[in-house]
N, C-alpha and C positions, 0 to 999 in steps of 0.2 A: 540479629538482623534489625536494622533501624526501621522506624515507622515509615519513612519515605520509601525504602526498598520494599517493604511489605505492601504498600499501596501500589507500587509499580508492578509487583508480582500479581496482585489482584487484577490490575489492568490487562496484563497478558492473558490471564485465565478468562477474563470477560470478553476482551476484544477478539481473541482468536476465533472462537465459535461464531461470534457476531459477524466476522468478516466472511466466513466460508458458508454459513448456513443458507443465505439467500440463493446460492447456486442449487440447493436441494429443495427449495420451495418454502423456506421458513425464515422468520426473523426472530432473533433472540433478544428479548427485551427484559429490562430490569423491572420488577423483581422476578427473575427466573420463570419467564413465560415464553412459550413458543407460539408464534402467530403464523398461520399459513399465508402464503403469498398467492394472490390470484394471478395466474399467468397472463390473463387478458389485460390486467391493469398494471403490470409491472413497468417501472421506469428504470430501464437498464442503465442509463447514464448516471442517475442518482445512486443506485446501488453500487455501480462500479467505483464511483468516487468515494462513497462511504467505506467500501471494503478496502480500497487502496489506502485511504487515510488510516484505517485501523491497523493494517499490516505495516504501514510505515512507522506508526507508534511502537508496535511490537518489535520491529527491527531495531529501533534505537534504544528501547528498554533492554533488550537482550545484549546489545552492544555495550550499554552502560554496565550491566552485570558482569560482562567479560572485561571491563576496564579499558574499553576501546573508545577512542574519541574520533569524530569525523576528521578526515584529512583536509577537507575543504568546506567552504560554506555552501557549495553547490550540491553536496552529497544529499541533504534532505530532499531537495527538489528532484534529484536524480532517482533516489529510491522510490519516491512517490510516483514518478513517471513510469518506472519499471513495473510497480504493482498495478498502476492504472492500465497498462498494456495487458498484463496477465488477466485482470478481472474484466476488462472490456471484451477481450477475445472470449473468455469463458462465458460471459453473459450473452454474447452473440451466438455462441454455439448452443447453450442451454435454452435461451429464450430468443429465437431468431427474430430479427427486426429488418429494417430496410437495408438494402445493400450499401447505401451511402454511409452507414455507420462504420463500414470497413475503411472508408476514406479517413475517418477520424482516427482509427487505429494506426493507419499509415502516418498520419500527422504526428501522433505520439511517438512512433518509432523514430521518425526523423528528429523530433525534439530530443529523444533519449541519446541519439548519436551525437548531436551537438553538445548536450550536457555532459556526456561521457568524456568527450575531448576536453571540455573546459575543466572538468574535475581532474583529469590526468595532468593538465597544465598546472592547476593550483597545487595538487599534491606534490608535483615535482619541484615547484617553486619553494614549498615549505622545507624540503630536504636538500635544496640545492647546495647550501654551504655547510652541511652537517659533517662532511668528511674533511 
């Protein structure tokens, strides 16, 4: 295993718990410390973006280990949008906020629909003349 792959494996091990632990009331910080989150002072949007970014990195590191490359340049944004929907909904359920936050979730769902269509167009264009 090369040094670069070793660093990427460390990222997966570090970012995985860091993405999911805020849903259980903790933040995983380096060097190896758990910090409790105060439910009254939580910023759900910030933690949603943080968790979605971490899971997007993990997705592409695992894809790299499996020797898979993105089929379009839209895929990183699309994957981030999917994870943002997952974590925004999860944070709204675990740490209830204003009902208007659900409108933001619907905006992200709408964005993901348009990004999915664009990704499918791009990936079909790549393989259009392959046969």
